[in-house]
Each structure stands twice: as C-alpha cells, then as structure tokens.
All heavy atoms as an XYZ file, in Angstrom:
880
protein
N     110.807     97.110     76.197
C     109.937     96.458     77.135
C     108.525     96.989     76.969
O     108.312     98.186     76.893
C     110.467     96.743     78.542
C     109.660     96.101     79.621
S     110.384     96.477     81.233
C     110.714     94.823     81.723
N     107.550     96.106     76.927
C     106.163     96.495     76.736
C     105.426     96.469     78.061
O     105.650     95.598     78.886
C     105.471     95.539     75.754
C     106.036     95.539     74.335
C     105.355     94.449     73.526
C     105.814     96.891     73.693
N     104.515     97.412     78.241
C     103.655     97.475     79.412
C     102.210     97.464     78.945
O     101.902     98.084     77.928
C     103.894     98.741     80.227
C     105.244     98.805     80.845
C     106.277     99.473     80.227
C     105.482     98.193     82.057
C     107.525     99.545     80.802
C     106.712     98.255     82.637
C     107.753     98.934     82.025
N     101.360     96.819     79.694
C      99.948     96.869     79.333
C      99.395     98.242     79.695
O      99.898     98.925     80.578
C      99.162     95.766     80.057
O      99.026     96.086     81.416
N      98.306     98.624     79.047
C      97.674     99.929     79.321
C      97.201     99.995     80.760
O      97.324    101.027     81.412
C      96.533    100.167     78.356
N      96.663     98.898     81.278
C      96.144     98.934     82.638
C      97.276     99.010     83.658
O      97.152     99.687     84.657
C      95.257     97.712     82.916
O      96.011     96.524     82.848
N      98.383     98.353     83.398
C      99.506     98.412     84.334
C     100.092     99.820     84.396
O     100.367    100.347     85.463
C     100.586     97.402     83.957
N     100.293    100.440     83.244
C     100.880    101.784     83.263
C      99.887    102.804     83.813
O     100.265    103.731     84.511
C     101.348    102.193     81.884
O     100.266    102.206     80.974
N      98.594    102.620     83.574
C      97.597    103.533     84.132
C      97.534    103.399     85.632
O      97.443    104.389     86.354
C      96.230    103.271     83.504
N      97.600    102.153     86.129
C      97.542    101.964     87.574
C      98.769    102.575     88.238
O      98.682    103.198     89.257
C      97.422    100.486     87.920
C      97.286    100.276     89.418
C      96.840     98.887     89.759
O      96.413     98.139     88.911
N      96.944     98.524     91.011
N      99.949    102.402     87.650
C     101.170    102.955     88.200
C     101.078    104.473     88.297
O     101.572    105.067     89.217
C     102.372    102.544     87.361
C     103.671    103.108     87.880
C     104.294    102.538     88.989
C     104.241    104.230     87.294
C     105.464    103.076     89.476
C     105.415    104.772     87.780
C     106.012    104.188     88.858
O     107.159    104.723     89.352
N     100.445    105.090     87.337
C     100.364    106.557     87.290
C      99.291    107.139     88.206
O      99.196    108.335     88.322
C     100.082    106.987     85.849
N      98.496    106.314     88.859
C      97.434    106.827     89.727
C      98.106    107.692     90.798
O      99.020    107.255     91.480
C      96.670    105.649     90.343
C      95.294    106.015     90.819
C      94.245    106.077     89.914
C      95.042    106.299     92.142
C      92.963    106.410     90.335
C      93.778    106.637     92.559
C      92.736    106.690     91.648
N      97.641    108.905     91.001
C      98.410    109.882     91.790
C      98.545    109.578     93.272
O      99.484    110.077     93.882
C      97.637    111.188     91.576
C      96.259    110.757     91.234
C      96.422    109.473     90.457
N      97.667    108.819     93.863
C      97.766    108.646     95.323
C      98.245    107.261     95.720
O      98.235    106.924     96.895
C      96.402    108.942     96.018
C      95.352    107.937     95.569
C      95.976    110.366     95.782
C      94.228    107.796     96.541
N      98.685    106.437     94.783
C      99.139    105.107     95.158
C     100.553    105.200     95.747
O     101.430    105.802     95.147
C      99.143    104.168     93.946
C      99.502    102.748     94.325
C      99.195    101.770     93.221
O      99.858    101.871     92.165
O      98.301    100.938     93.402
N     100.755    104.613     96.932
C     102.068    104.640     97.542
C     102.016    104.718     99.041
O     101.040    104.346     99.671
N     103.109    105.229     99.602
C     103.272    105.354    101.048
C     103.402    106.833    101.426
O     104.119    107.577    100.754
C     104.501    104.599    101.515
C     104.395    103.110    101.312
C     105.626    102.380    101.830
O     106.195    102.825    102.826
O     105.986    101.383    101.208
N     102.724    107.195    102.497
C     102.749    108.545    103.025
C     103.091    108.503    104.507
O     102.799    107.524    105.179
C     101.356    109.207    102.879
C     100.865    109.332    101.460
C     100.313    108.238    100.794
C     100.958    110.539    100.793
C      99.855    108.356     99.489
C     100.493    110.668     99.496
C      99.964    109.575     98.846
N     103.706    109.557    105.003
C     103.976    109.659    106.435
C     103.811    111.113    106.854
O     103.840    112.020    106.025
C     105.364    109.147    106.777
O     106.342    109.960    106.159
N     103.664    111.307    108.164
C     103.490    112.673    108.650
C     103.271    112.701    110.133
O     103.543    111.725    110.858
N     102.790    113.827    110.608
C     102.572    114.027    112.048
C     101.216    114.656    112.281
O     100.726    115.452    111.510
C     103.647    114.940    112.625
C     104.996    114.305    112.685
C     105.832    114.978    113.721
C     107.153    114.299    113.850
N     107.191    113.365    114.935
N     100.655    114.247    113.410
C      99.436    114.844    113.944
C      99.692    114.935    115.431
O     100.693    115.498    115.860
N      98.838    114.292    116.227
C      99.099    114.175    117.660
C     100.307    113.268    117.890
O     100.973    113.339    118.897
C      97.877    113.637    118.367
C      96.703    114.600    118.302
C      95.424    113.990    118.826
O      95.282    112.758    118.841
O      94.552    114.765    119.240
N     100.574    112.395    116.933
C     101.717    111.478    116.947
C     102.172    111.244    115.537
O     101.892    112.021    114.623
N     102.849    110.124    115.323
C     103.274    109.756    113.977
C     102.073    109.237    113.194
O     101.184    108.574    113.747
C     104.348    108.652    114.059
C     105.604    109.077    114.758
C     106.362    110.170    114.021
O     106.423    110.123    112.774
O     106.864    111.068    114.701
N     102.061    109.509    111.910
C     101.001    109.036    111.011
C     101.649    108.330    109.823
O     102.704    108.741    109.354
C     100.164    110.182    110.461
C      99.277    110.952    111.414
C      98.698    112.176    110.729
C      98.160    110.054    111.910
N     100.992    107.278    109.343
C     101.397    106.674    108.087
C     100.152    106.216    107.335
O      99.123    105.910    107.947
C     102.390    105.518    108.277
O     101.762    104.457    108.931
N     100.278    106.178    106.022
C      99.192    105.747    105.150
C      99.801    104.972    103.993
O     100.797    105.403    103.421
C      98.423    106.958    104.621
C      97.355    106.682    103.550
C      96.139    105.997    104.180
C      96.943    107.963    102.848
N      99.216    103.820    103.673
C      99.601    103.042    102.490
C      98.355    102.855    101.649
O      97.285    102.536    102.166
C     100.155    101.686    102.890
C     101.488    101.761    103.540
C     102.006    100.399    103.822
N     103.324    100.528    104.435
C     104.168     99.558    104.554
N     103.857     98.375    104.116
N     105.336     99.767    105.115
N      98.504    103.063    100.338
C      97.366    102.912     99.442
C      97.741    102.032     98.260
O      98.880    102.079     97.763
C      96.920    104.283     98.912
O      97.999    104.922     98.227
C      96.407    105.187    100.024
N      96.788    101.240     97.813
C      96.907    100.410     96.605
C      95.647    100.621     95.794
O      94.536    100.435     96.304
C      97.052     98.931     96.952
C      98.312     98.682     97.787
C      97.086     98.077     95.686
C      98.421     97.290     98.327
N      95.817    101.012     94.552
C      94.660    101.224     93.681
C      94.155     99.878     93.185
O      94.914     99.083     92.641
C      95.032    102.129     92.496
C      93.876    102.272     91.532
C      95.486    103.486     93.002
N      92.876     99.630     93.391
C      92.255     98.370     92.962
C      91.531     98.530     91.645
O      91.447     97.594     90.857
C      91.299     97.852     94.039
C      91.918     97.591     95.409
C      90.850     97.179     96.398
C      93.016     96.544     95.328
N      90.946     99.704     91.401
C      90.207     99.964     90.170
C      90.379    101.439     89.801
O      89.790    102.308     90.435
C      88.721     99.619     90.364
C      87.914     99.697     89.074
O      88.202    100.582     88.217
O      86.983     98.898     88.925
N      91.215    101.694     88.789
C      91.470    103.056     88.342
C      90.216    103.793     87.903
O      89.994    104.944     88.259
C      92.435    103.040     87.147
C      93.830    103.379     87.528
O      94.097    103.840     88.637
N      94.753    103.140     86.615
N      89.418    103.133     87.091
C      88.247    103.799     86.514
C      87.223    104.195     87.563
O      86.607    105.245     87.466
C      87.616    102.889     85.449
C      88.496    102.705     84.238
C      87.878    101.750     83.219
O      86.691    101.425     83.339
O      88.615    101.345     82.316
N      87.030    103.371     88.564
C      86.055    103.667     89.608
C      86.669    104.356     90.815
O      85.932    104.752     91.726
C      85.356    102.362     90.049
C      84.531    101.737     88.941
C      83.878    100.472     89.424
C      83.080     99.826     88.294
N      82.520     98.546     88.685
N      88.002    104.469     90.852
C      88.654    105.126     91.990
C      88.652    104.298     93.258
O      88.733    104.864     94.364
N      88.572    102.990     93.153
C      88.526    102.097     94.324
C      89.945    101.870     94.821
O      90.833    101.488     94.059
C      87.843    100.757     94.008
C      86.455    100.995     93.389
C      87.785     99.875     95.236
C      85.485    101.752     94.280
N      90.150    102.087     96.115
C      91.483    102.042     96.715
C      91.443    101.241     98.003
O      90.542    101.413     98.821
C      91.975    103.484     97.018
C      93.315    103.481     97.714
C      92.023    104.315     95.760
N      92.455    100.365     98.201
C      92.667     99.718     99.493
C      93.626    100.599    100.265
O      94.600    101.124     99.694
C      93.252     98.328     99.303
N      93.357    100.820    101.550
C      94.192    101.716    102.331
C      94.363    101.214    103.756
O      93.468    100.550    104.294
C      93.570    103.123    102.343
N      95.509    101.517    104.347
C      95.712    101.265    105.757
C      96.392    102.485    106.366
O      97.263    103.095    105.734
C      96.538    100.007    105.990
O      97.840    100.154    105.503
N      95.982    102.833    107.569
C      96.552    103.999    108.259
C      97.000    103.576    109.644
O      96.411    102.680    110.271
C      95.503    105.113    108.358
N      98.063    104.245    110.118
C      98.595    103.995    111.460
C      98.764    105.343    112.162
O      99.143    106.341    111.523
C      99.956    103.295    111.372
C     100.688    103.292    112.692
C     100.413    102.369    113.650
C     101.652    104.273    112.950
C     101.076    102.377    114.881
C     102.340    104.296    114.170
C     102.052    103.349    115.123
N      98.512    105.369    113.451
C      98.792    106.526    114.277
C      99.443    106.031    115.566
O      99.093    104.943    116.059
C      97.540    107.354    114.606
O      97.921    108.484    115.403
C      96.490    106.569    115.347
N     100.401    106.757    116.093
C     101.033    106.320    117.318
C     101.935    107.354    117.946
O     102.491    108.205    117.260
N     102.054    107.258    119.257
C     102.947    108.104    120.054
C     103.877    107.159    120.797
O     103.402    106.246    121.488
C     102.161    108.986    121.047
C     101.243    109.938    120.281
C     103.114    109.741    121.961
C     100.318    110.753    121.180
N     105.183    107.347    120.667
C     106.152    106.509    121.345
C     105.884    106.482    122.841
O     105.750    107.531    123.465
C     107.582    107.003    121.080
O     107.793    107.047    119.667
C     108.610    106.089    121.725
N     105.756    105.293    123.400
C     105.454    105.149    124.805
C     104.033    105.447    125.180
O     103.675    105.462    126.356
N     103.183    105.672    124.184
C     101.786    105.999    124.445
C     100.852    105.115    123.654
O     101.044    103.927    123.523
N      99.863    105.716    123.059
C      98.838    104.989    122.343
C      99.238    104.728    120.896
O     100.191    105.326    120.384
C      97.532    105.751    122.363
S      97.699    107.406    121.638
N      98.512    103.822    120.271
C      98.688    103.577    118.836
C      97.427    102.946    118.293
O      96.597    102.436    119.036
C      99.896    102.660    118.570
O      99.660    101.374    119.104
N      97.291    102.964    116.986
C      96.118    102.370    116.355
C      96.317    102.209    114.874
O      97.137    102.882    114.252
N      95.555    101.259    114.321
C      95.635    100.946    112.891
C      94.231    100.731    112.360
O      93.371    100.200    113.062
C      96.455     99.681    112.648
O      97.729     99.843    113.238
C      96.619     99.387    111.185
N      94.007    101.124    111.126
C      92.751    100.832    110.430
C      93.114    100.446    108.994
O      94.037    100.997    108.420
C      91.783    102.041    110.420
C      90.520    101.675    109.631
C      92.428    103.267    109.907
C      89.444    102.731    109.611
N      92.389     99.475    108.459
C      92.555     99.086    107.047
C      91.167     98.921    106.448
O      90.235     98.485    107.118
C      93.326     97.773    106.938
N      91.034     99.307    105.179
C      89.735     99.197    104.542
C      89.787     99.508    103.070
O      90.837     99.687    102.477
N      88.618     99.575    102.515
C      88.430     99.871    101.098
C      87.704    101.210    100.995
O      86.776    101.474    101.740
C      87.561     98.783    100.404
C      88.146     97.389    100.645
C      87.387     99.083     98.922
C      89.499     97.154    100.007
N      88.152    102.033    100.040
C      87.522    103.340     99.913
C      87.472    103.784     98.477
O      87.715    103.038     97.543
N      87.156    105.080     98.337
C      87.000    105.676     96.995
C      87.751    106.989     96.947
O      87.685    107.798     97.865
C      85.524    105.869     96.695
C      85.290    106.345     95.275
C      83.863    106.153     94.885
C      83.716    106.601     93.445
N      82.975    105.714     92.640
N      88.440    107.185     95.819
C      89.166    108.423     95.556
C      88.383    109.203     94.500
O      88.158    108.701     93.390
C      90.565    108.115     95.050
C      91.360    109.329     94.669
C      91.907    110.176     95.637
C      91.606    109.628     93.324
C      92.648    111.279     95.277
C      92.340    110.742     92.966
C      92.873    111.550     93.938
O      93.615    112.657     93.591
N      87.932    110.402     94.861
C      87.172    111.256     93.954
C      87.593    112.711     94.159
O      87.592    113.183     95.291
C      85.652    111.125     94.233
O      85.268    109.772     94.205
C      84.843    111.906     93.214
N      87.898    113.387     93.074
C      88.149    114.827     93.084
C      89.149    115.235     94.176
O      88.911    116.167     94.924
C      86.848    115.601     93.225
N      90.252    114.499     94.294
C      91.304    114.867     95.240
C      91.065    114.416     96.669
O      91.859    114.770     97.559
N      90.033    113.622     96.918
C      89.735    113.161     98.277
C      89.607    111.643     98.299
O      88.899    111.058     97.484
C      88.429    113.789     98.786
O      88.573    115.204     98.795
C      88.071    113.309    100.172
N      90.305    111.021     99.258
C      90.167    109.587     99.514
C      89.412    109.417    100.813
O      89.753    110.029    101.823
C      91.538    108.920     99.642
C      91.547    107.472    100.138
C      90.811    106.548     99.176
C      92.968    107.001    100.369
N      88.382    108.591    100.791
C      87.596    108.303    101.998
C      87.484    106.791    102.089
O      87.033    106.149    101.139
C      86.226    108.955    101.909
C      85.412    108.815    103.191
C      84.074    109.514    103.079
C      84.281    110.990    103.315
N      83.050    111.719    103.580
N      87.902    106.218    103.233
C      87.762    104.780    103.418
C      87.290    104.441    104.822
O      87.436    105.235    105.754
C      89.072    104.031    103.078
C      90.204    104.219    104.058
C      90.444    103.283    105.048
C      91.052    105.313    103.947
C      91.508    103.440    105.909
C      92.126    105.475    104.813
C      92.357    104.535    105.797
N      86.638    103.295    104.950
C      86.123    102.816    106.237
C      86.772    101.480    106.577
O      87.299    100.801    105.699
C      84.594    102.632    106.209
O      84.270    101.703    105.184
C      83.887    103.928    105.950
N      86.712    101.118    107.847
C      87.289     99.850    108.297
C      86.644     98.694    107.534
O      85.462     98.725    107.235
C      87.169     99.678    109.812
C      85.754     99.837    110.319
O      85.132    100.875    110.130
N      85.244     98.814    110.981
N      87.458     97.698    107.234
C      86.997     96.585    106.420
C      85.933     95.733    107.132
O      84.950     95.364    106.547
C      88.182     95.700    106.012
C      87.795     94.563    105.117
C      87.363     94.808    103.811
C      87.845     93.258    105.568
C      87.000     93.781    102.989
C      87.471     92.215    104.728
C      87.056     92.480    103.446
O      86.702     91.460    102.631
N      86.125     95.449    108.418
C      85.119     94.674    109.162
C      84.524     95.528    110.254
O      85.236     96.098    111.076
C      85.744     93.409    109.810
O      86.836     93.799    110.628
C      86.203     92.432    108.757
N      83.243     95.625    110.243
C      82.550     96.406    111.261
C      82.405     95.588    112.526
O      81.913     94.455    112.492
C      81.167     96.821    110.750
C      80.451     97.734    111.707
C      79.156     98.224    111.101
C      78.440     99.112    112.072
N      77.204     99.637    111.516
N      82.892     96.118    113.635
C      82.760     95.429    114.918
C      81.348     95.641    115.422
O      80.757     96.703    115.296
C      83.774     95.984    115.910
C      85.200     95.731    115.490
C      86.198     96.272    116.490
O      85.827     96.507    117.653
O      87.358     96.447    116.096
N      80.806     94.586    116.047
C      79.434     94.676    116.565
C      79.279     95.789    117.576
O      80.155     95.996    118.412
C      79.033     93.338    117.205
C      78.753     92.267    116.195
C      78.192     91.015    116.852
O      77.358     91.137    117.768
O      78.611     89.926    116.432
N      78.213     96.518    117.473
C      77.894     97.584    118.434
C      78.669     98.867    118.240
O      78.608     99.740    119.090
N      79.402     99.012    117.153
C      80.136    100.245    116.900
C      79.788    100.799    115.524
O      79.317    100.081    114.660
C      81.669    100.029    116.938
O      82.024     99.146    115.864
C      82.130     99.439    118.253
N      80.022    102.070    115.345
C      79.869    102.705    114.040
C      81.142    102.439    113.244
O      82.205    102.209    113.813
C      79.675    104.216    114.182
C      78.344    104.553    114.807
O      77.361    103.806    114.566
O      78.267    105.558    115.529
N      81.045    102.513    111.936
C      82.244    102.383    111.104
C      83.147    103.566    111.336
O      82.705    104.718    111.447
C      81.854    102.348    109.617
C      81.552    100.961    109.136
O      81.865     99.966    109.799
N      80.968    100.863    107.964
N      84.452    103.266    111.413
C      85.471    104.301    111.451
C      85.707    104.773    110.004
O      85.871    103.944    109.113
C      86.758    103.731    112.037
S      88.206    104.756    111.865
N      85.691    106.069    109.779
C      85.927    106.621    108.450
C      87.129    107.549    108.504
O      87.181    108.446    109.341
C      84.697    107.418    107.953
O      83.576    106.540    107.910
C      84.941    107.986    106.557
N      88.088    107.303    107.617
C      89.265    108.168    107.481
C      89.153    108.888    106.137
O      88.860    108.278    105.113
C      90.560    107.352    107.580
C      91.769    108.241    107.313
C      90.682    106.682    108.934
N      89.377    110.211    106.157
C      89.310    111.027    104.961
C      90.653    111.725    104.777
O      91.185    112.280    105.730
C      88.198    112.076    105.081
O      86.958    111.403    105.323
C      88.077    112.931    103.827
N      91.167    111.668    103.548
C      92.388    112.379    103.209
C      92.081    113.308    102.049
O      91.641    112.857    100.990
C      93.550    111.450    102.836
C      93.840    110.455    103.973
C      94.810    112.244    102.507
C      93.191    109.143    103.858
N      92.302    114.600    102.255
C      92.142    115.590    101.183
C      93.538    115.933    100.708
O      94.371    116.422    101.480
C      91.398    116.844    101.701
C      91.279    117.886    100.589
C      90.028    116.466    102.237
N      93.791    115.640     99.412
C      95.122    115.860     98.828
C      95.202    117.220     98.150
O      94.200    117.739     97.669
C      95.420    114.767     97.801
C      95.597    113.404     98.412
C      94.515    112.525     98.517
C      96.827    113.002     98.891
C      94.668    111.281     99.082
C      96.990    111.752     99.469
C      95.901    110.892     99.568
N      96.444    117.761     98.109
C      96.660    118.985     97.336
C      96.699    118.639     95.855
O      96.553    117.481     95.485
C      97.956    119.694     97.803
C      99.230    118.915     97.515
O      99.182    117.843     96.851
O     100.290    119.374     97.958
N      96.882    119.645     95.009
C      96.830    119.437     93.553
C      97.905    118.477     93.067
O      97.715    117.776     92.081
C      96.932    120.765     92.818
C      95.677    121.591     92.973
C      95.746    122.859     92.148
C      94.466    123.649     92.381
N      94.381    124.824     91.522
N      99.045    118.408     93.741
C     100.121    117.513     93.328
C      99.866    116.066     93.760
O     100.534    115.173     93.301
C     101.468    117.977     93.944
O     101.509    117.683     95.331
N      98.935    115.865     94.676
C      98.596    114.554     95.284
C      99.768    114.004     96.107
O      99.762    112.834     96.448
C      98.169    113.545     94.223
O      97.013    113.977     93.569
N     100.732    114.819     96.421
C     101.891    114.382     97.212
C     101.743    114.755     98.689
O     102.465    114.252     99.537
C     103.167    114.948     96.639
C     103.392    114.583     95.188
C     104.808    114.228     94.914
C     105.026    113.866     93.472
N     104.543    112.587     93.097
N     100.826    115.648     98.995
C     100.577    116.109    100.364
C      99.101    115.994    100.648
O      98.278    116.221     99.753
C     101.029    117.555    100.546
C     102.487    117.747    100.242
O     103.342    117.249    100.980
N     102.795    118.437     99.147
N      98.770    115.681    101.894
C      97.363    115.567    102.231
C      97.074    115.901    103.666
O      97.997    116.003    104.500
N      95.821    116.065    103.976
C      95.349    116.321    105.337
C      94.412    115.183    105.706
O      93.369    114.965    105.065
C      94.596    117.648    105.368
C      93.983    117.966    106.716
C      95.067    118.485    107.676
N      94.466    119.028    108.864
C      94.530    118.402    110.062
N      95.154    117.266    110.188
N      93.978    118.962    111.105
N      94.826    114.404    106.711
C      94.066    113.238    107.166
C      93.180    113.635    108.342
O      93.605    114.379    109.227
C      95.034    112.127    107.608
C      94.365    110.839    108.043
S      95.535    109.612    108.708
C      96.469    109.190    107.245
N      91.934    113.145    108.327
C      91.012    113.347    109.443
C      90.185    112.092    109.627
O      90.177    111.211    108.767
C      90.128    114.575    109.212
O      89.339    114.403    108.046
N      89.488    112.001    110.735
C      88.725    110.787    111.056
C      87.357    111.113    111.588
O      87.079    112.227    112.034
C      89.477    109.960    112.091
C      89.554    110.647    113.459
C      90.062    109.735    114.534
O      91.188    109.250    114.447
O      89.303    109.528    115.526
N      86.512    110.080    111.561
C      85.177    110.167    112.161
C      84.829    108.805    112.750
O      84.975    107.779    112.092
C      84.150    110.546    111.089
O      82.846    110.575    111.610
N      84.405    108.781    114.015
C      84.004    107.545    114.729
C      85.128    106.520    114.833
O      84.899    105.319    114.703
C      82.796    106.893    114.035
C      81.570    107.744    114.075
O      81.286    108.389    115.087
N      80.828    107.780    112.985
N      86.354    106.964    115.128
C      87.494    106.048    115.148
C      88.101    105.828    116.519
O      89.140    105.177    116.650
C      88.573    106.547    114.192
S      88.073    106.581    112.465
N      87.507    106.347    117.578
C      88.121    106.275    118.890
C      88.393    104.840    119.356
O      89.343    104.602    120.104
C      87.289    107.033    119.942
O      86.017    106.452    120.029
N      87.611    103.878    118.919
C      87.820    102.486    119.311
C      89.014    101.852    118.606
O      89.397    100.729    118.905
C      86.557    101.669    119.074
C      85.432    102.092    120.002
C      84.245    101.166    119.939
O      84.425     99.979    119.615
O      83.153    101.648    120.259
N      89.595    102.557    117.636
C      90.715    102.022    116.856
C      92.075    102.540    117.338
O      93.112    102.177    116.785
C      90.539    102.351    115.368
C      89.434    101.558    114.746
C      88.110    101.960    114.852
C      89.708    100.381    114.067
C      87.089    101.231    114.288
C      88.697     99.632    113.504
C      87.376    100.054    113.617
N      92.091    103.405    118.345
C      93.344    103.952    118.899
C      93.067    104.433    120.312
O      91.929    104.501    120.753
C      93.892    105.068    118.019
C      92.902    106.150    117.721
N      92.408    107.035    118.667
C      92.289    106.487    116.549
C      91.572    107.865    118.114
N      91.451    107.559    116.820
N      94.107    104.798    121.023
C      93.947    105.307    122.380
C      93.442    106.739    122.384
O      93.344    107.388    121.331
N      93.101    107.263    123.560
C      92.521    108.596    123.658
C      93.478    109.724    123.257
O      93.049    110.809    122.938
C      92.113    108.720    125.112
C      92.906    107.706    125.838
C      93.197    106.604    124.861
N      94.790    109.476    123.272
C      95.735    110.540    122.918
C      96.174    110.504    121.474
O      97.005    111.291    121.055
N      95.645    109.566    120.690
C      96.024    109.409    119.288
C      94.809    109.639    118.405
O      93.683    109.461    118.837
C      96.509    107.992    118.998
S      98.045    107.534    119.791
N      95.068    109.957    117.152
C      93.994    110.101    116.164
C      94.572    109.979    114.773
O      95.750    110.217    114.568
C      93.283    111.435    116.321
N      93.724    109.599    113.831
C      94.107    109.623    112.425
C      93.835    111.042    111.923
O      92.898    111.297    111.203
C      93.274    108.594    111.634
C      93.402    107.188    112.147
C      92.325    106.562    112.742
C      94.591    106.498    112.035
C      92.431    105.252    113.221
C      94.722    105.204    112.514
C      93.640    104.574    113.112
N      94.669    111.952    112.384
C      94.424    113.367    112.118
C      95.753    114.112    112.017
O      96.565    114.086    112.957
C      93.603    113.950    113.261
C      93.117    115.359    112.980
O      93.029    115.742    111.796
O      92.853    116.085    113.943
N      96.028    114.711    110.876
C      97.249    115.480    110.701
C      97.630    115.584    109.233
O      96.890    115.177    108.342
N      98.828    116.106    109.006
C      99.330    116.292    107.635
C     100.236    115.136    107.274
O     101.038    114.681    108.082
C     100.085    117.605    107.554
C      99.194    118.820    107.732
C      99.994    120.094    107.612
C      99.075    121.288    107.797
N      99.795    122.555    107.666
N     100.100    114.680    106.011
C     100.942    113.607    105.497
C     101.591    114.019    104.183
O     101.088    114.894    103.492
C     100.164    112.280    105.315
C      98.970    112.495    104.366
C      99.704    111.730    106.660
C      98.259    111.197    103.964
N     102.700    113.344    103.871
C     103.451    113.627    102.652
C     103.891    112.317    102.031
O     104.248    111.381    102.751
C     104.666    114.472    102.990
C     105.466    114.894    101.786
C     106.589    115.824    102.193
C     107.320    116.301    100.955
N     108.328    117.314    101.263
N     103.852    112.225    100.689
C     104.250    111.015     99.998
C     105.735    110.733    100.237
O     106.566    111.622    100.121
C     103.966    111.111     98.500
C     104.252    109.812     97.762
S     103.718    109.875     96.032
C     102.098    109.108     96.187
N     106.020    109.466    100.572
C     107.400    109.056    100.795
C     108.072    108.662     99.490
O     109.251    108.858     99.310
C     107.437    107.859    101.772
C     107.079    108.230    103.163
C     106.883    107.046    104.082
C     108.094    106.242    104.318
N     107.897    105.191    105.325
N     107.329    108.047     98.592
C     107.882    107.625     97.297
C     106.815    107.560     96.273
O     105.682    107.627     96.486
C     108.620    106.320     97.378
C     107.776    105.167     97.934
C     108.629    103.914     98.006
N     107.951    102.920     98.777
C     107.370    101.856     98.244
N     107.421    101.649     96.960
N     106.794    100.967     98.999
C-alpha cells in the first residue's frame, strides 16, 4: 500500500488527536493539523463540571516549539478574543492547558485550565 508524503507526514504530526484531563472540571481537546510546514492547527476545547458550568471554544492556531496557541474562530462584538494555550511535554502526549480572556465562553466555576493527556 502506498501513502503520499503529505499524508504520512500529517499523520505523524505529534499533537494531532484527542486529549482529555482535569482542571476545575473535565477537559477535552481535539486537534487537526491543517498545514504541517506552517504548524497551522484547528482545535476545539471543552470544559465542564457535572451539574455545573460548561463551555466550548473552537478556532485556528499555531503549533511552535512544543506550544499550541489558538483563539476563537469568530470574535463576538464587544469582547476580546479567547486564547487557549497548551504547552506539551517532550513526548507531545501530555500538556498543560491555560486560557486568557475566556470567561464569556464558560461559567464562573469552569476554565480551560489543567493537565491533559493524549487519548489515542
């Protein structure tokens, strides 16, 4: 079976996949690499506490030197962009998620903040 160079390179991108973990509540992250050479990644993150708050953000970001940073895809009028940053360990299987200006994307008891681990 033959694979194209771009398909095999994209598959091997270290942070593409699904991650889950815990912070103030449950965390999840899904990433899809859009451009290997430029490090462009589509990402969506979820945070939630059972019976409490929850929130989701999706956007486009950049992966550079072990760090993925992405902002919400559509900026809501009168608000700053929500930015989620994930700093990965050397294996790219574990990361630390944090946020900036994201309170409008989840309740006051939730945050895109905590440790995550690759599911597959």
